[in-house]
DSSP file (Angstrom, degrees, kcal/mol; ACC not computed):
  #  RESIDUE AA STRUCTURE BP1 BP2  ACC     N-H-->O    O-->H-N    N-H-->O    O-->H-N    TCO  KAPPA ALPHA  PHI   PSI    X-CA   Y-CA   Z-CA
    1    1 A X              0   0    0      0, 0.0     2,-0.5     0, 0.0     0, 0.0   0.000 360.0 360.0 360.0 134.0    0.1    0.0    0.0
    2    2 A X        -     0   0    0      0, 0.0     2,-0.5     0, 0.0     0, 0.0  -0.948 360.0-125.5-116.2 129.3    1.3    3.4   -0.9
    3    3 A X        +     0   0    0     -2,-0.5     3,-0.1     1,-0.2     0, 0.0  -0.646  30.5 173.1 -72.4 113.8    0.3    6.7    0.8
    4    4 A X        +     0   0    0     -2,-0.5     2,-0.4     1,-0.2    -1,-0.2   0.757  63.7  30.0 -91.7 -35.1   -0.9    9.1   -1.8
    5    5 A X        +     0   0    0      2,-0.0     2,-0.3     0, 0.0    -1,-0.2  -0.995  66.2 159.6-131.5 133.9   -2.2   12.0    0.3
    6    6 A X        -     0   0    0     -2,-0.4     2,-0.4    -3,-0.1    -3,-0.0  -0.983  19.9-156.9-146.5 158.8   -1.0   13.2    3.7
    7    7 A X        -     0   0    0     -2,-0.3     2,-0.6     3,-0.0    -2,-0.0  -0.997  20.7-128.9-137.1 139.1   -1.1   16.2    5.9
    8    8 A X        -     0   0    0     -2,-0.4     3,-0.1     1,-0.1    -2,-0.0  -0.765  18.9-171.1 -84.5 120.2    1.1   17.2    8.6
    9    9 A X        -     0   0    0     -2,-0.6    -1,-0.1     1,-0.3     2,-0.1   0.519  43.4-107.0 -91.2  -3.0   -0.9   18.0   11.7
   10   10 A X        -     0   0    0      4,-0.1    -1,-0.3     3,-0.0     5,-0.1  -0.312  51.2 -39.4 105.5 170.2    1.8   19.5   13.7
   11   11 A X    >>  -     0   0    0     -2,-0.1     3,-1.3     1,-0.1     4,-0.8  -0.140  66.3 -95.8 -64.0 167.8    3.8   18.2   16.8
   12   12 A X  H 3> S+     0   0    0      1,-0.2     4,-1.7     2,-0.2     3,-0.4   0.799 120.2  63.8 -61.1 -29.9    2.1   16.4   19.7
   13   13 A X  H 3> S+     0   0    0      1,-0.2     4,-1.6     2,-0.2    -1,-0.2   0.779  96.0  59.3 -68.4 -19.5    1.7   19.6   21.8
   14   14 A X  H <> S+     0   0    0     -3,-1.3     4,-1.3     2,-0.2    -1,-0.2   0.860 103.7  51.4 -70.2 -35.8   -0.6   21.0   19.2
   15   15 A X  H  X S+     0   0    0     -4,-0.8     4,-1.5    -3,-0.4    -2,-0.2   0.856 108.8  49.8 -69.2 -36.8   -2.8   18.0   19.7
   16   16 A X  H  X S+     0   0    0     -4,-1.7     4,-2.5     1,-0.2    -2,-0.2   0.830 106.8  55.6 -72.5 -28.6   -2.9   18.6   23.4
   17   17 A X  H  X S+     0   0    0     -4,-1.6     4,-1.9     2,-0.2    -1,-0.2   0.824 104.5  53.7 -66.1 -33.8   -3.8   22.1   22.8
   18   18 A X  H  X S+     0   0    0     -4,-1.3     4,-1.8     2,-0.2    -2,-0.2   0.887 109.2  49.1 -69.0 -37.4   -6.7   21.0   20.7
   19   19 A X  H  X S+     0   0    0     -4,-1.5     4,-0.6     2,-0.2    -2,-0.2   0.959 112.0  47.2 -60.0 -53.0   -7.9   18.9   23.6
   20   20 A X  H >< S+     0   0    0     -4,-2.5     3,-0.7     1,-0.2     6,-0.3   0.852 112.9  49.8 -56.5 -36.7   -7.5   21.8   26.1
   21   21 A X  H 3< S+     0   0    0     -4,-1.9    -1,-0.2     1,-0.2    -2,-0.2   0.881 105.3  59.1 -74.4 -33.9   -9.4   24.1   23.7
   22   22 A X  H 3< S+     0   0    0     -4,-1.8     2,-0.4    -5,-0.1    -1,-0.2   0.516 102.1  59.5 -75.9  -6.8  -12.2   21.6   23.2
   23   23 A X  S X< S-     0   0    0     -3,-0.7     3,-0.7    -4,-0.6     2,-0.3  -0.942  78.9-122.2-127.7 145.3  -13.1   21.5   26.9
   24   24 A X  T 3  S+     0   0    0     -2,-0.4     3,-0.1     1,-0.2    -2,-0.1  -0.613  92.8  19.0 -83.5 138.2  -14.3   24.1   29.4
   25   25 A X  T 3  S+     0   0    0     -2,-0.3    62,-2.0     1,-0.3    63,-1.9   0.619  93.4 119.7  82.9   9.8  -12.3   24.6   32.6
   26   26 A X  E <   -a   88   0A   0     -3,-0.7     2,-0.4    -6,-0.3    -1,-0.3  -0.901  39.1-172.1-109.7 138.6   -9.1   23.0   31.3
   27   27 A X  E     -a   89   0A   0     61,-2.0    63,-2.8    -2,-0.4     2,-0.5  -0.993  11.5-148.0-128.6 135.3   -5.8   24.9   31.1
   28   28 A X  E     -ab  90  55A   0     26,-2.9    28,-2.5    -2,-0.4     2,-0.7  -0.912   2.9-159.9-107.7 118.6   -2.6   23.5   29.5
   29   29 A X  E     -ab  91  56A   0     61,-2.8    63,-2.0    -2,-0.5     2,-0.5  -0.898  14.9-164.8-103.1 111.9    0.8   24.5   30.8
   30   30 A X  E     -ab  92  57A   0     26,-2.7    28,-2.4    -2,-0.7     2,-1.0  -0.854  14.6-151.0-108.5 121.6    3.3   23.9   28.1
   31   31 A X  E     +a   93   0A   0     61,-2.7    63,-2.0    -2,-0.5     2,-0.3  -0.768  46.2 139.3 -85.9 100.3    7.1   23.8   28.8
   32   32 A X        -     0   0    0     -2,-1.0    28,-1.1    61,-0.2    27,-0.7  -0.994  52.9-108.9-149.8 147.5    8.5   25.0   25.5
   33   33 A X  B >   -d   60   0B   0     -2,-0.3     3,-2.6    26,-0.2     4,-0.3  -0.377  50.2 -90.0 -75.8 161.3   11.3   27.3   24.2
   34   34 A X  G >  S+     0   0    0     26,-2.4     3,-1.1     1,-0.3    27,-0.1   0.742 123.5  56.4 -42.6 -38.1   10.4   30.6   22.5
   35   35 A X  G >  S+     0   0    0      1,-0.2     3,-0.7     2,-0.1    -1,-0.3   0.709  97.6  63.6 -70.5 -20.2   10.2   29.1   18.9
   36   36 A X  G X  S+     0   0    0     -3,-2.6     3,-0.7     1,-0.2    -1,-0.2   0.442  80.8  81.5 -87.7   2.3    7.6   26.5   19.9
   37   37 A X  G X   +     0   0    0     -3,-1.1     3,-1.2    -4,-0.3    -1,-0.2   0.341  57.6  98.6 -90.7   7.4    4.9   29.0   20.9
   38   38 A X  G X>  +     0   0    0     -3,-0.7     3,-1.8     1,-0.2     4,-0.6   0.616  58.0  89.9 -67.5 -11.7    3.7   29.6   17.3
   39   39 A X  H X> S+     0   0    0     -3,-0.7     3,-1.3     1,-0.3     4,-1.0   0.834  73.0  69.1 -54.9 -35.4    0.9   27.1   18.0
   40   40 A X  H <> S+     0   0    0     -3,-1.2     4,-2.2     1,-0.3     3,-0.4   0.853  92.4  60.6 -53.4 -31.3   -1.3   30.0   19.2
   41   41 A X  H <>>S+     0   0    0     -3,-1.8     5,-2.4     1,-0.2     4,-1.5   0.826  94.1  62.8 -66.0 -30.0   -1.4   31.2   15.6
   42   42 A X  I <<>S+     0   0    0     -3,-1.3     5,-1.6    -4,-0.6    -1,-0.2   0.896 113.2  34.9 -56.2 -40.7   -3.0   28.0   14.5
   43   43 A X  I  <5S+     0   0    0     -4,-1.0     6,-2.4    -3,-0.4    -2,-0.2   0.839 126.1  32.5 -85.7 -40.8   -6.0   28.8   16.6
   44   44 A X  I  <5S+     0   0    0     -4,-2.2    -3,-0.2     4,-0.2    -2,-0.1   0.876 130.3  22.7 -92.8 -39.3   -6.4   32.5   16.4
   45   45 A X  I  <5S+     0   0    0     -4,-1.5    -3,-0.2    -5,-0.3    -4,-0.1   0.893 130.2  33.1 -96.8 -47.0   -5.2   33.4   12.9
   46   46 A X  I   <S+     0   0    0     -5,-2.4    -3,-0.2     1,-0.2    -4,-0.2   0.921 129.8  32.7 -85.0 -41.3   -5.4   30.4   10.8
   47   47 A X  S   <S-     0   0    0     -5,-1.6    -1,-0.2    -6,-0.4    -4,-0.1   0.486  99.3-134.7 -91.0  -3.2   -8.6   28.7   12.3
   48   48 A X        +     0   0    0      1,-0.1    -4,-0.2    -6,-0.1    -3,-0.1   0.808  37.8 172.6  59.8  31.8  -10.1   32.2   13.1
   49   49 A X        -     0   0    0     -6,-2.4    -1,-0.1     1,-0.1     4,-0.1  -0.407  36.8-131.4 -69.4 154.1  -11.2   31.2   16.7
   50   50 A X  S    S+     0   0    0      2,-0.1     2,-0.3    -2,-0.0    -1,-0.1   0.583  85.3  42.5 -84.2 -12.4  -12.5   34.2   18.7
   51   51 A X  S    S-     0   0    0     -8,-0.1     2,-0.1     3,-0.0    -2,-0.1  -0.937  87.7-103.2-136.7 154.6  -10.4   33.4   21.7
   52   52 A X        -     0   0    0     -2,-0.3    -2,-0.1     1,-0.1   -11,-0.1  -0.431  50.3 -96.9 -69.1 150.7   -6.8   32.4   22.4
   53   53 A X        -     0   0    0    -13,-0.1     2,-2.2     1,-0.1    -1,-0.1  -0.363  40.4-102.5 -67.6 154.6   -6.3   28.7   23.4
   54   54 A X  S    S+     0   0    0    -37,-0.2   -26,-2.9   -28,-0.1     2,-0.4  -0.459  78.5 129.1 -77.3  72.3   -6.2   28.0   27.2
   55   55 A X  E     -b   28   0A   0     -2,-2.2     2,-0.4   -28,-0.2   -26,-0.2  -0.977  42.9-164.0-130.5 135.1   -2.3   27.6   27.2
   56   56 A X  E     -b   29   0A   0    -28,-2.5   -26,-2.7    -2,-0.4     2,-0.4  -0.994  16.3-156.2-116.6 132.3    0.4   29.1   29.2
   57   57 A X  E     -b   30   0A   0     -2,-0.4   -26,-0.2   -28,-0.2   -28,-0.0  -0.795  18.4-148.8-102.5 144.2    3.9   28.7   27.8
   58   58 A X        -     0   0    0    -28,-2.4   -27,-0.1    -2,-0.4    -1,-0.1   0.841  27.2-164.8 -78.2 -28.4    7.0   28.9   29.8
   59   59 A X        -     0   0    0    -27,-0.7   -26,-0.2   -29,-0.4     2,-0.1   0.925  11.0-175.7  54.3  55.6    8.8   30.3   26.8
   60   60 A X  B     -d   33   0B   0    -28,-1.1   -26,-2.4     1,-0.0     2,-0.2  -0.494  10.1-144.7 -79.8 158.2   12.4   29.8   28.0
   61   61 A X    >>  -     0   0    0    -28,-0.2     3,-1.3    -2,-0.1     4,-0.8  -0.667  30.2 -94.3-115.5 170.0   15.2   31.1   25.8
   62   62 A X  G >4 S+     0   0    0      1,-0.3     3,-1.2    -2,-0.2     4,-0.2   0.873 124.6  55.9 -48.5 -44.9   18.7   29.9   24.9
   63   63 A X  G >4 S+     0   0    0      1,-0.3     3,-0.9     2,-0.2    -1,-0.3   0.762  99.4  63.3 -69.8 -22.2   20.2   32.1   27.8
   64   64 A X  G X4 S+     0   0    0     -3,-1.3     3,-2.8     1,-0.2    -1,-0.3   0.744  82.2  78.4 -72.8 -20.5   17.9   30.3   30.3
   65   65 A X  G << S+     0   0    0     -3,-1.2    -1,-0.2    -4,-0.8    -2,-0.2   0.689  88.6  56.2 -65.5 -14.9   19.5   26.9   29.6
   66   66 A X  G <  S+     0   0    0     -3,-0.9    -1,-0.3    -4,-0.2    -2,-0.2   0.458 110.5  53.6 -86.6  -4.1   22.4   27.9   31.9
   67   67 A X  S <  S-     0   0    0     -3,-2.8     2,-1.1    -4,-0.1     3,-0.1  -0.255 111.0 -64.5-116.3-161.2   19.9   28.6   34.7
   68   68 A X     >  +     0   0    0      1,-0.2     4,-1.0    -2,-0.1     3,-0.5  -0.781  46.2 176.0 -96.2  95.5   17.1   26.5   36.4
   69   69 A X  H  > S+     0   0    0     -2,-1.1     4,-1.9     1,-0.2    -1,-0.2   0.706  78.7  65.0 -72.7 -16.9   14.5   25.9   33.6
   70   70 A X  H  > S+     0   0    0      2,-0.2     4,-2.3     1,-0.2    -1,-0.2   0.895  99.9  50.6 -68.5 -38.0   12.5   23.8   36.1
   71   71 A X  H  > S+     0   0    0     -3,-0.5     4,-2.1     1,-0.2    -1,-0.2   0.839 104.7  57.1 -71.6 -30.7   11.9   26.9   38.2
   72   72 A X  H  X S+     0   0    0     -4,-1.0     4,-2.2     2,-0.2    -1,-0.2   0.939 109.3  46.9 -63.9 -43.7   10.7   28.7   35.1
   73   73 A X  H  X S+     0   0    0     -4,-1.9     4,-3.0     1,-0.2    -2,-0.2   0.955 110.6  51.2 -56.8 -52.4    8.1   25.9   34.7
   74   74 A X  H  X S+     0   0    0     -4,-2.3     4,-2.4     1,-0.2    -1,-0.2   0.835 110.0  48.0 -56.0 -40.1    7.0   26.0   38.2
   75   75 A X  H  X S+     0   0    0     -4,-2.1     4,-2.9     2,-0.2     5,-0.2   0.953 113.7  48.3 -68.2 -47.5    6.5   29.7   38.2
   76   76 A X  H  X S+     0   0    0     -4,-2.2     4,-2.6     1,-0.2    -2,-0.2   0.930 113.1  47.2 -60.2 -45.2    4.5   29.5   35.0
   77   77 A X  H  X S+     0   0    0     -4,-3.0     4,-2.2     2,-0.2    -1,-0.2   0.927 114.2  47.5 -64.4 -46.1    2.3   26.6   36.3
   78   78 A X  H  X S+     0   0    0     -4,-2.4     4,-2.4     1,-0.2    -1,-0.2   0.920 113.7  47.4 -56.2 -47.9    1.7   28.5   39.6
   79   79 A X  H  X S+     0   0    0     -4,-2.9     4,-2.6     1,-0.2     5,-0.2   0.893 109.8  52.8 -67.9 -40.0    0.8   31.8   37.9
   80   80 A X  H  X S+     0   0    0     -4,-2.6     4,-2.8    -5,-0.2     5,-0.4   0.895 108.1  50.1 -63.9 -40.3   -1.5   30.0   35.5
   81   81 A X  H  X S+     0   0    0     -4,-2.2     4,-2.4    -5,-0.2    -2,-0.2   0.969 115.3  45.4 -55.2 -54.6   -3.5   28.3   38.4
   82   82 A X  H  < S+     0   0    0     -4,-2.4    -2,-0.2     1,-0.2    -1,-0.2   0.893 119.3  38.8 -59.2 -42.0   -3.8   31.7   40.1
   83   83 A X  H  < S+     0   0    0     -4,-2.6    -1,-0.2    -5,-0.2    -2,-0.2   0.896 128.3  27.6 -84.0 -38.3   -4.8   33.6   37.0
   84   84 A X  H  < S-     0   0    0     -4,-2.8    -3,-0.2    -5,-0.2    -2,-0.2   0.634  81.7-149.9-101.5 -14.9   -7.1   31.1   35.2
   85   85 A X     <  -     0   0    0     -4,-2.4    -4,-0.1    -5,-0.4    -3,-0.1   0.921  27.7-164.6  43.7  60.0   -8.5   29.0   38.2
   86   86 A X        -     0   0    0     -6,-0.2   -60,-0.2     1,-0.1     3,-0.1  -0.374  29.9-142.0 -73.1 150.9   -8.9   25.8   36.0
   87   87 A X  S    S+     0   0    0    -62,-2.0    29,-0.6     1,-0.3     2,-0.3   0.722  93.3  18.2 -77.1 -24.1  -10.9   22.8   37.0
   88   88 A X  E    S-ac  26 116A   0    -63,-1.9   -61,-2.0    27,-0.1     2,-0.5  -0.986  71.6-153.3-147.5 136.5   -8.2   20.6   35.4
   89   89 A X  E     -ac  27 117A   0     27,-2.7    29,-2.5    -2,-0.3     2,-0.4  -0.938   3.3-162.4-116.1 134.2   -4.7   21.3   34.5
   90   90 A X  E     -ac  28 118A   0    -63,-2.8   -61,-2.8    -2,-0.5     2,-0.4  -0.929  10.8-168.5-106.3 139.4   -2.7   19.6   31.8
   91   91 A X  E     +ac  29 119A   0     27,-2.5    29,-2.9    -2,-0.4     2,-0.3  -0.967  17.6 137.3-132.2 146.8    1.0   19.8   31.7
   92   92 A X  E     -a   30   0A   0    -63,-2.0   -61,-2.7    -2,-0.4     2,-0.4  -0.968  38.4-114.7-165.7 173.7    3.6   18.9   29.1
   93   93 A X  E     -a   31   0A   0     -2,-0.3   -61,-0.2   -63,-0.2     2,-0.1  -0.959  27.5-118.4-124.4 152.4    6.6   19.7   27.2
   94   94 A X     >  -     0   0    0    -63,-2.0     4,-2.2    -2,-0.4   -58,-0.0  -0.394  41.0-100.8 -73.1 162.7    7.2   20.4   23.6
   95   95 A X  H  > S+     0   0    0      1,-0.2     4,-0.6     2,-0.2    -1,-0.1   0.870 125.9  49.4 -55.2 -37.1    9.5   18.0   21.7
   96   96 A X  H >4 S+     0   0    0      1,-0.2     3,-1.1     2,-0.2     4,-0.3   0.923 109.0  50.0 -69.3 -43.4   12.3   20.5   22.0
   97   97 A X  H >> S+     0   0    0      1,-0.3     3,-1.5   -66,-0.2     4,-0.6   0.803  97.5  71.1 -71.3 -24.2   11.8   21.0   25.8
   98   98 A X  H >< S+     0   0    0     -4,-2.2     3,-1.4     1,-0.3    -1,-0.3   0.858  85.1  69.1 -59.4 -27.0   11.8   17.2   26.4
   99   99 A X  T << S+     0   0    0     -3,-1.1    -1,-0.3    -4,-0.6    -2,-0.2   0.786  95.5  51.8 -61.2 -29.1   15.5   17.3   25.6
  100  100 A X  T <4 S-     0   0    0     -3,-1.5    -1,-0.3    -4,-0.3    -2,-0.2   0.521  99.9-140.5 -91.7  -3.5   16.3   19.2   28.8
  101  101 A X    <<  +     0   0    0     -3,-1.4    -3,-0.1    -4,-0.6    -2,-0.1   0.842  43.3 155.2  55.9  48.2   14.3   16.6   30.8
  102  102 A X        -     0   0    0     -5,-0.5    -1,-0.1   -71,-0.1     5,-0.1   0.726  45.5-134.7 -76.8 -25.9   12.6   18.9   33.4
  103  103 A X     >  -     0   0    0      3,-0.1     4,-2.2    -5,-0.1     5,-0.2   0.998  18.6-165.5  69.0  66.7    9.7   16.5   34.1
  104  104 A X  H  > S+     0   0    0      1,-0.2     4,-2.3     2,-0.2     5,-0.2   0.799  84.2  55.1 -57.1 -29.4    6.7   18.9   34.0
  105  105 A X  H  > S+     0   0    0      2,-0.2     4,-2.5     1,-0.2    -1,-0.2   0.939 109.7  44.9 -65.8 -48.2    4.4   16.3   35.6
  106  106 A X  H  > S+     0   0    0      2,-0.2     4,-1.7     1,-0.2    -2,-0.2   0.848 114.5  49.8 -68.2 -32.3    6.7   15.8   38.6
  107  107 A X  H  X S+     0   0    0     -4,-2.2     4,-0.7     2,-0.2    -1,-0.2   0.912 111.2  49.3 -68.2 -43.6    7.2   19.6   38.9
  108  108 A X  H ><>S+     0   0    0     -4,-2.3     3,-1.1     1,-0.2     5,-0.5   0.922 110.1  49.5 -67.2 -43.9    3.5   20.2   38.7
  109  109 A X  H ><5S+     0   0    0     -4,-2.5     3,-2.1     1,-0.2    -1,-0.2   0.906 105.3  60.6 -60.9 -39.6    2.7   17.5   41.4
  110  110 A X  H 3<5S+     0   0    0     -4,-1.7    -1,-0.2     1,-0.3    -2,-0.2   0.720  94.8  62.2 -63.7 -18.6    5.4   19.1   43.7
  111  111 A X  T <<5S-     0   0    0     -3,-1.1    -1,-0.3    -4,-0.7    -2,-0.2   0.667  94.4-146.1 -79.7 -11.0    3.5   22.4   43.7
  112  112 A X  T < 5 +     0   0    0     -3,-2.1     2,-0.2    -4,-0.4    -3,-0.1   0.856  26.9 178.5  48.2  43.9    0.5   20.7   45.4
  113  113 A X      < -     0   0    0     -5,-0.5     2,-2.1     2,-0.1    -1,-0.2  -0.547  39.6-116.2 -73.2 144.1   -2.1   22.9   43.7
  114  114 A X  S    S+     0   0    0     -2,-0.2     2,-0.3     2,-0.0    -1,-0.1  -0.301  86.4  88.4 -83.8  61.1   -5.6   22.0   44.6
  115  115 A X  S    S-     0   0    0     -2,-2.1   -27,-0.1   -26,-0.0    -2,-0.1  -0.976  85.5-101.6-151.3 137.3   -6.5   20.9   41.0
  116  116 A X  E     -c   88   0A   0    -29,-0.6   -27,-2.7    -2,-0.3     2,-0.4  -0.345  39.9-158.6 -59.6 141.0   -6.2   17.6   39.2
  117  117 A X  E     -c   89   0A   0    -29,-0.2     2,-0.5    -4,-0.1   -27,-0.2  -0.988   7.9-161.9-124.6 132.9   -3.2   17.6   37.0
  118  118 A X  E     -c   90   0A   0    -29,-2.5   -27,-2.5    -2,-0.4     2,-0.5  -0.948  12.9-142.6-111.6 128.6   -2.7   15.3   34.0
  119  119 A X  E      c   91   0A   0     -2,-0.5   -27,-0.2   -29,-0.2   -29,-0.0  -0.793 360.0 360.0 -92.9 129.1    0.8   14.8   32.5
  120  120 A X              0   0    0    -29,-2.9   -28,-0.2    -2,-0.5    -1,-0.1   0.349 360.0 360.0 -95.9 360.0    1.0   14.5   28.8
């Protein structure tokens, strides 16, 4: 069998964003470098949705790699909880961020926030 037609749907974190966008009360905290935050454009400009997806990015940069990027994630997760008050929190890392192995799920659990957290 030969594949004749295909489309690239994007990296896995875009699929996670679709899930978070499809449900009420869900917020996704994505540990990602600055270049991986383009996914917002898929929802606001290309798909013409009326609101930004419920996603908070850590948006670390190259200069941050010499510091504690795990602390950047914890701060972003804590701030997202306080700002958006979600019923459920999704946490994950972009493919690029997985290389630094910060473990977003473990870091989110260590915060002991009073909201269920699912690690992607």
